[in-house]
Each structure stands twice: as structure tokens, then as C-alpha cells.
C-alpha positions in Angstrom: -5.1 32.1 7.0 -6.6 35.3 5.6 -10.1 35.3 4.1 -10.2 38.6 2.1 -9.9 37.0 -1.4 -12.1 35.3 -3.9 -12.0 31.6 -4.7 -11.9 30.5 -8.4 -15.1 31.0 -10.3 -16.6 27.9 -12.0 -18.2 27.8 -15.4 -20.5 25.0 -16.5 -19.2 24.6 -20.1 -15.7 24.0 -21.4 -14.1 27.0 -23.1 -11.2 26.5 -25.5 -10.2 30.2 -25.1 -10.2 29.9 -21.3 -8.3 26.6 -21.5 -5.5 28.3 -23.5 -5.4 31.2 -21.1 -5.0 29.0 -18.0 -2.5 26.7 -19.6 -0.4 29.6 -20.7 -0.5 30.9 -17.2 0.9 27.7 -15.8 3.4 27.3 -18.7 4.8 30.7 -18.0 6.7 29.1 -15.1 7.1 25.6 -16.7 7.6 25.4 -20.4 7.3 21.6 -20.4 4.0 21.4 -18.6 1.7 21.7 -21.6 3.5 18.8 -23.4 3.3 16.7 -20.3 -0.4 17.4 -19.8 -1.2 16.6 -23.4 0.6 13.2 -23.2 -1.5 12.2 -20.2 -4.9 13.8 -20.8 -6.5 10.7 -22.4 -5.8 8.6 -19.3 -9.2 8.1 -17.8 -12.7 9.2 -18.7 -14.3 12.1 -16.8 -17.9 13.2 -16.8 -18.2 16.7 -15.3 -21.2 18.8 -14.4 -21.7 21.7 -12.1 -23.7 21.4 -8.9 -25.0 24.3 -6.7 -26.0 24.8 -3.1 -25.0 28.1 -1.6 -21.9 27.9 -3.8 -20.9 26.1 -6.9 -18.8 23.0 -7.3 -18.3 20.2 -9.8 -19.5 16.6 -9.7 -17.0 14.3 -11.5 -17.9 10.7 -12.2 -20.6 11.0 -9.5 -18.2 12.4 -6.9 -18.3 15.9 -5.5 -15.0 17.8 -5.7 -15.7 20.3 -2.9 -18.3 21.8 -0.6 -21.5 23.3 -2.1 -22.0 25.5 1.0 -18.7 27.0 2.2 -15.8 26.2 -0.1 -13.4 28.5 1.8 -14.0 26.8 5.2 -13.6 23.4 3.4 -10.2 24.5 2.0 -9.1 25.9 5.3 -9.9 22.7 7.0 -7.8 20.7 4.5 -4.9 23.0 4.9 -5.2 23.4 8.7 -2.0 21.5 9.6 0.3 23.0 6.9 3.5 24.8 7.9 3.5 27.8 5.6 7.2 28.4 6.1 8.3 25.2 4.4 7.7 23.6 1.0 4.1 22.4 0.6 2.6 19.5 -1.4 -1.0 19.5 -2.6 -2.1 16.1 -3.8 -4.9 16.6 -6.2 -5.9 20.0 -7.7 -9.6 19.6 -7.1 -11.2 22.9 -8.2 -8.2 24.9 -7.1 -9.5 26.2 -3.7 -6.6 24.8 -1.7 -4.0 26.1 -4.2 -5.7 29.6 -4.2 -5.8 29.7 -0.4 -2.1 28.7 0.0 -1.0 31.0 -2.8 -2.6 33.9 -1.0 -0.9 33.1 2.3 2.7 32.0 1.6 5.7 32.5 -0.7 7.0 29.0 0.0 7.2 26.5 -2.8 3.8 24.8 -3.5 3.9 21.6 -5.5 0.5 20.7 -7.0 0.5 17.0 -7.8 -1.9 16.3 -10.6 -3.6 12.9 -9.8 -6.0 13.1 -12.8 -4.4 14.9 -15.7 -7.4 14.3 -17.9 -9.6 16.0 -15.3 -7.3 19.0 -15.0 -7.4 19.3 -18.8 -11.2 19.7 -18.6 -11.1 22.0 -15.6 -8.6 24.4 -17.1 -11.4 25.2 -19.7 -13.9 25.9 -16.9 -12.2 27.7 -14.0 -12.1 31.5 -14.1 -9.5 33.7 -12.3 -6.9 31.0 -12.1 -4.3 33.6 -13.2 -4.7 35.4 -9.9 -3.3 32.4 -8.0 -0.6 31.0 -10.3 2.7 32.5 -9.2 6.3 31.6 -9.6 6.2 29.5 -6.4 3.4 27.3 -7.7 4.7 24.2 -9.4 2.3 21.9 -11.3 3.7 18.3 -11.3 2.5 15.3 -13.2 4.0 12.6 -11.1 5.1 9.0 -11.5 3.8 6.1 -9.5 6.7 6.4 -7.0 6.2 10.0 -6.1 7.0 10.4 -2.4 4.6 11.4 0.3 5.3 14.6 2.2 3.9 15.2 5.7 3.6 19.0 5.0 0.7 18.4 2.6 -3.0 18.5 2.0 -4.8 15.7 0.1 -7.9 16.1 -2.0 -9.4 12.7 -1.1 -12.1 12.7 -3.8 -9.5 12.6 -6.5 -8.1 9.3 -5.1 -11.4 7.6 -5.9 -11.9 9.0 -9.4 -10.5 6.8 -12.2 -8.4 4.8 -9.8 -6.4 3.1 -12.5 -4.8 6.4 -13.3 -1.6 6.6 -11.1 -3.1 3.6 -9.2 -0.1 2.9 -7.0 0.2 6.5 -5.9 -3.5 6.9 -5.2 -3.8 3.7 -3.2 -0.7 4.7 -1.2 -2.4 8.0 -0.3 -5.7 6.2 0.5 -3.8 4.1 3.0 -2.1 7.1 4.5 -5.4 8.9 5.0 -7.0 5.7 6.5 -4.0 5.3 8.7 -4.3 8.8 10.1 -8.0 8.5 10.6 -8.3 5.1 12.3 -4.8 4.4 13.7 -5.6 5.2 17.3 -8.7 2.9 17.3 -7.1 0.0 15.4 -3.9 0.2 17.4 -5.8 0.1 20.8 -7.6 -3.1 19.7 -4.5 -4.8 18.3 -2.3 -3.8 21.3 -4.8 -5.5 23.6 -4.9 -8.7 21.5 -1.1 -8.7 21.3 -0.8 -8.1 25.0 -3.0 -11.1 25.8 -0.8 -13.4 23.7 2.4 -12.0 25.2 1.1 -12.6 28.7 0.1 -16.1 27.7 3.6 -16.7 26.2 5.6 -15.3 29.2 6.8 -18.7 30.4 6.8 -20.5 27.0 9.3 -18.1 25.5 11.8 -18.8 28.2 12.2 -22.3 26.6 12.4 -21.1 23.0 15.4 -19.5 21.1 15.5 -16.2 19.4 16.2 -16.0 15.6 19.6 -14.7 14.6 21.6 -14.4 11.5 23.2 -17.9 11.9 19.8 -19.5 11.5 19.4 -18.0 8.0 22.8 -19.1 6.7 21.3 -22.3 5.2 18.7 -20.4 3.2 21.1 -20.0 0.3 21.3 -17.6 -2.6 17.8 -18.2 -4.0 14.6 -18.1 -1.8 11.0 -18.7 -2.9 8.4 -17.1 -0.8 4.8 -18.5 -1.0 1.8 -16.4 -0.2 -1.8 -17.5 -0.4 -2.9 -15.3 -3.4 -5.1 -17.0 -6.0 -2.2 -17.2 -8.5 -0.4 -19.6 -6.2 -2.6 -22.3 -7.6 -1.7 -21.3 -11.1 2.0 -21.6 -10.4 2.1 -24.8 -8.4 4.0 -26.7 -11.2 6.6 -24.0 -11.4 7.0 -24.2 -7.6 7.3 -28.0 -7.7 9.9 -27.9 -10.4 12.3 -25.7 -8.4 15.6 -27.4 -7.7 15.3 -27.8 -3.9 19.1 -28.1 -3.6 19.4 -24.6 -4.9 16.1 -23.0 -3.8 14.8 -22.6 -0.2 11.0 -22.4 0.0 9.6 -20.1 2.7 5.8 -20.1 3.3 3.5 -17.9 5.3 1.1 -19.7 7.7 -2.1 -19.5 5.7 -0.5 -20.9 2.6 1.0 -23.9 4.4 -1.8 -26.4 4.1 -2.4 -25.6 0.5 1.3 -26.4 -0.3 1.2 -29.6 1.8 -1.9 -30.9 0.1 -0.1 -30.4 -3.2 3.1 -32.2 -2.3 5.3 -29.3 -1.3 7.1 -29.4 2.0 8.5 -25.9 2.8 11.8 -25.4 4.4 10.6 -22.4 6.5 7.2 -21.5 7.9 6.5 -17.9 9.1 3.7 -16.9 11.4 3.3 -13.7 13.3 -0.3 -12.7 13.8 -1.8 -12.6 17.3 -5.2 -13.4 15.6 -3.8 -16.6 14.0 -5.3 -19.9 15.1 -5.0 -23.6 14.3 -8.4 -23.4 12.6 -7.1 -20.7 10.2 -4.0 -22.7 9.3 -6.1 -25.9 8.9 -5.5 -29.5 9.8 -1.8 -30.2 9.0 -1.6 -33.3 11.3 -1.2 -35.8 8.3 2.0 -33.9 7.3 3.5 -33.4 10.8 6.4 -35.9 10.3 7.3 -34.4 7.0 7.6 -31.0 8.6 10.1 -32.2 11.3 13.0 -30.8 9.3 11.4 -27.4 8.6 12.1 -24.2 10.6 9.2 -22.4 12.2 9.8 -18.7 12.7 7.1 -17.1 14.9 6.6 -13.8 16.8 6.5 -13.3 20.5 2.8 -12.6 20.2 1.9 -15.7 18.2 -0.7 -17.7 20.1 0.7 -20.7 21.9 -1.9 -22.9 20.2 -0.3 -22.1 16.9 3.2 -22.6 18.1 2.2 -26.0 19.6 1.2 -27.3 16.2 4.8 -27.8 15.1 7.4 -30.4 16.3 10.4 -28.9 14.5 13.2 -26.4 15.0 11.7 -23.1 16.2 12.9 -19.6 16.4 11.1 -16.4 17.3 11.4 -12.6 16.9 10.1 -9.7 19.0 9.6 -6.0 18.9 11.2 -3.6 21.3 7.9 -2.3 22.5 7.0 -5.9 23.6 9.6 -5.7 26.4 6.9 -4.1 28.4 5.3 -7.5 28.7 8.3 -9.9 28.3 10.8 -8.1 30.5 13.6 -10.8 30.3 14.3 -10.5 26.6 17.5 -8.8 25.4 16.7 -5.4 24.0 19.7 -5.6 21.6 18.0 -8.5 19.8 14.7 -6.7 19.3 13.3 -5.6 15.9 15.0 -8.3 13.8 12.9 -7.0 11.0 11.6 -3.5 10.6 8.6 -3.8 8.2 5.9 -5.8 9.8 2.6 -5.1 8.1 1.4 -8.6 7.4 2.9 -12.1 7.8 3.9 -11.9 4.1 5.8 -8.7 4.8 7.6 -10.3 7.8 8.5 -13.4 5.7 10.0 -11.3 2.9 11.9 -9.2 5.4 13.4 -12.3 7.0 14.3 -13.6 3.6 16.0 -10.3 2.7 18.0 -10.4 5.9 19.5 -13.7 4.6 21.0 -11.6 1.8 20.2 -14.0 -1.2 20.8 -13.0 -4.7 17.2 -13.7 -5.7 13.8 -13.8 -4.0 11.0 -15.5 -6.0 7.5 -14.3 -5.1 4.6 -16.8 -5.5 1.0 -15.9 -4.7 1.7 -12.3 -3.9 -1.4 -11.1 -5.7 -2.8 -8.2 -3.6 -5.9 -8.4 -5.9 -9.1 -10.4 -6.3 -9.2 -13.0 -9.1 -12.6 -14.4 -9.7 -13.7 -13.1 -6.3 -10.9 -15.0 -4.6 -8.4 -13.5 -2.1 -6.6 -16.7 -1.2 -5.7 -19.9 -3.1 -8.3 -22.6 -2.7 -10.9 -20.3 -1.3 -14.0 -19.3 -3.4 -16.0 -16.1 -3.3 -13.9 -14.8 -0.4 -14.5 -11.2 -1.3 -17.6 -11.3 0.8 -15.3 -11.3 3.9 -14.8 -7.5 3.3 -17.0 -4.5 3.5 -17.8 -2.8 0.2 -16.3 0.5 1.4 -12.9 -1.3 1.9 -12.8 -2.2 -1.7 -10.6 -0.3 -4.2 -9.2 -1.1 -7.7 -5.7 -1.9 -8.8 -3.8 -2.2 -12.0 -2.6 -5.8 -12.6 0.3 -7.3 -14.4 -1.8 -8.7 -17.2 -3.3 -5.3 -18.0 -6.6 -5.9 -16.2 -8.0 -3.7 -13.5 -9.2 -5.8 -10.5 -10.7 -5.1 -7.1 -8.8 -5.4 -3.9 -9.1 -4.2 -0.4 -7.3 -1.3 1.2 -5.1 -3.4 3.6 -3.7 -5.3 0.6 -2.7 -2.1 -1.1 -0.9 -1.1 2.1 0.9 -4.5 2.4 1.9 -4.1 -1.3 3.3 -0.7 -0.5 5.4 -2.1 2.4 6.7 -4.9 0.1 7.8 -2.2 -2.3 9.7 -0.5 0.5 11.4 -3.8 1.3 12.4 -4.1 -2.4 13.6 -0.6 -2.5 15.7 -1.1 0.7 17.4 -4.2 -0.9 18.8 -3.1 -4.3 21.2 -6.0 -4.4 18.5 -8.6 -4.3 16.5 -9.4 -7.5 12.8 -9.9 -6.8 10.9 -12.0 -9.3 7.1 -11.9 -9.3 5.3 -14.9 -10.6 1.8 -13.5 -10.2 0.6 -12.4 -13.7 -2.9 -11.8 -12.5 -1.9 -9.9 -9.4 -1.3 -6.2 -8.7 1.8 -4.6 -10.2 4.6 -4.5 -7.6 7.0 -1.7 -8.2 10.6 -2.9 -8.3 9.8 -6.6 -8.9 10.5 -8.3 -12.2 7.4 -10.0 -13.7 8.1 -13.6 -14.8 5.9 -14.3 -17.8 7.1 -17.6 -19.2 
């Protein structure tokens, strides 16, 4: 990309005249933008001051929007993988450097996704020369929470952590995408090795077990309740107990099993899939072993044998196509029974969806801390996570709570499952949990 142009100039104070000039420049190509910006500008509170090194930038709510030393090099780095011949998406306006750089180098459509409308409002009154970069191919977009990710994009990561409750679902999705791109190779290498160890251990065991197929799910019926271990599971125990068991099938994930058993609920189906799962994590379920004889255990090929051996009931398993490298006798055509496999909860809900019920009831699907808890029955469990993993999410009761990045990713995967199954009604009983797009909140 060429370097013979000037980046936007930054003023320290807000100017109403400059604001109108910049807004008119954008509105020239989109007559509705000014009204959209005005309707969203009070979302969030932004404290802005200028900061100087070799160059100027802005500090917003304590976070630096761009480099103080070489803004152009910084913008070029963020745009390094962009295909200039196709439509481009810029997530977060920042101080406009990436937009200016791209505007100077391509005539392709550039969609600038405004992650913090209130911040843009303030910056439009501070940034000079914006009119030099705003052309007919530059489209400013105030998104909704479901705005899709585009691979041909650049992301201003700082904007994702400023006022996280504004477009919370979209921001957390982008945070997870960035994290996934940055750590995927390292994490996958560790998980693949752990999975490989379990697969090798299960090579002979799986010869004696049966694969899950559609016939095994016929008895699940038209209404399925899925129990996850979020803190709200405790709040909804009575509702779960009052379900008509002749009409509702209860599916639980492994780490919620003991809690249900201790409270008098025998699940119909138990799902476990993590190669890191252990009998210790599930807890002592031996007093309830006879009661579980009529349940169905669904496990994954990489589930540790020590976990599989806990259960004396009907068992079925699933496997991924890539696991054929370790279990060479499995039929390839029966691989990937489910396609979304982020956490055991995602697997359980995917399996429930394959059964094609009319209704799936979600219990304990919080994806958020409540009184520092992450799981029902566990206190102050937030200390299990590093502080840098913690983000905030908007919850169904209007509160903003802390959570961890993996939970936001699992929530995103659940939303994909919901989106992929439009004929199934998903009812969410977690009032204190994170908002799940596409699920109906049950408030009574």
C-alpha cells in the first residue's frame, strides 16, 4: 500500500463546527446515518484525551486507540491481509487510520462497522481532514448484534474492550475470533495430544460399544430439557422437578449430573465428551448408580475410559472424522454426528437438535458469573480464571456481569445451533445469564 498521503489530524478539543462538517461528509452518501448515530450516541460513556509520542493518538477510557510512534505502520499492519479487490469490512473506526489507508488504495466497497457510536460522535468533532478519505465507496454502518463476520476485514481490537456492554454480543464474538486466530495453533497442538492419548487408550474398548444413530434418539420426544451447570440451575430446580417426565426428556451434561442427582432428578440422557473429564470432576455418583440404569450415556471416542466406566447403563458414542487416524476401524460415513462441538453443552444441545423436537428447554445455560460462581453449587469459582480472560456480558435481567472468553465463544456456538434449527423453539430459563440470541426468555 502506498505511503504518500497524510493520516487524519487529531484535535484535543471537541468542535461543533468540525462535527457538523464531518457528519455532513458521511451523510452525503448515506442520508440516514446522522439519525442512526443520534439514536445510539448515548450508549456508553467515553472519556477522551489526546496523548503524544512521536505522533498523536487518543486515550479512551484508559485505552490507547492507536500507536503514538508510527500510526501508518500500525494501520498497514492491521490491513496487511486484506484483499483490495473485494469488499472490505473494518470493525471499529478507531481514529480513522485504517479507513484512510484503505480509501487511498482501493475503489472496492469499504464497510466501516461502528462498534462504539457514542465514541464516533465525539471523534467526529475532533478529527481533521476526514473529508479527504470519505468517498462513495466508504459505507459507515451502525450494526446490530448479529452482524456477520467477514474474513476480508481488519479489526480495531481496542474498541472491543471499550464499553463492552455496547453491542456486547458482536464485540465478544470478535474477541473470540481474534483469540482463536492468535492461539489456535498452540491450543490445538495441546488438545490434539490429549485427545490422541484417550483415543489410543480406547482403541479396544470402542470395539465393544455401539455408535449413536438416529434411532437412539426417537424416544427423546417433542420436548427436551437440557441441564447445564450454570448458577441459575439452582434457581430453577423446582421448575425442572415439576416438568412432566412423560412429556419431557431431561438431558444433562456431565458436570451438572451430580447436582441433579443430589436434588432428586434422574436424567434420561447424560452427555460427556471432554478428553480432560475425570471421575473426580463428575463427583461421587455411586449412591445413584442403580437409578441411572435406565439412562442413556452418550460419550465421545476421546472420552477417558475411567469416565465411561462410571456408568452401568445403555451407552452410545460419537466420533469425528479426523479421529479415524487413531481408530481406523470406525465407519467414516457415521462420523461427525454433530457439527458444532465447542463444549459438552454445545454437543448436548446439538444432539438434542438432531432428535428434531418441537421445543428445547435450556436450564443453567448462563455463560456469566453470578456472585462469582460459574457452576451451580460452586462458590467463588471465578478465581479459576486469569483476569485477562475475563470480559463483560449483558444479561437477561438487565445487569452487566463478568464472564470468561471461552463462555462467550460457547454462547456464540449455541446461537449458531439455534440459527440452524429454525423449526425448534429454544426456551431459556436463565434470567441472570447472558442474553442468548434466538432463545426465548422464560420469565414466570
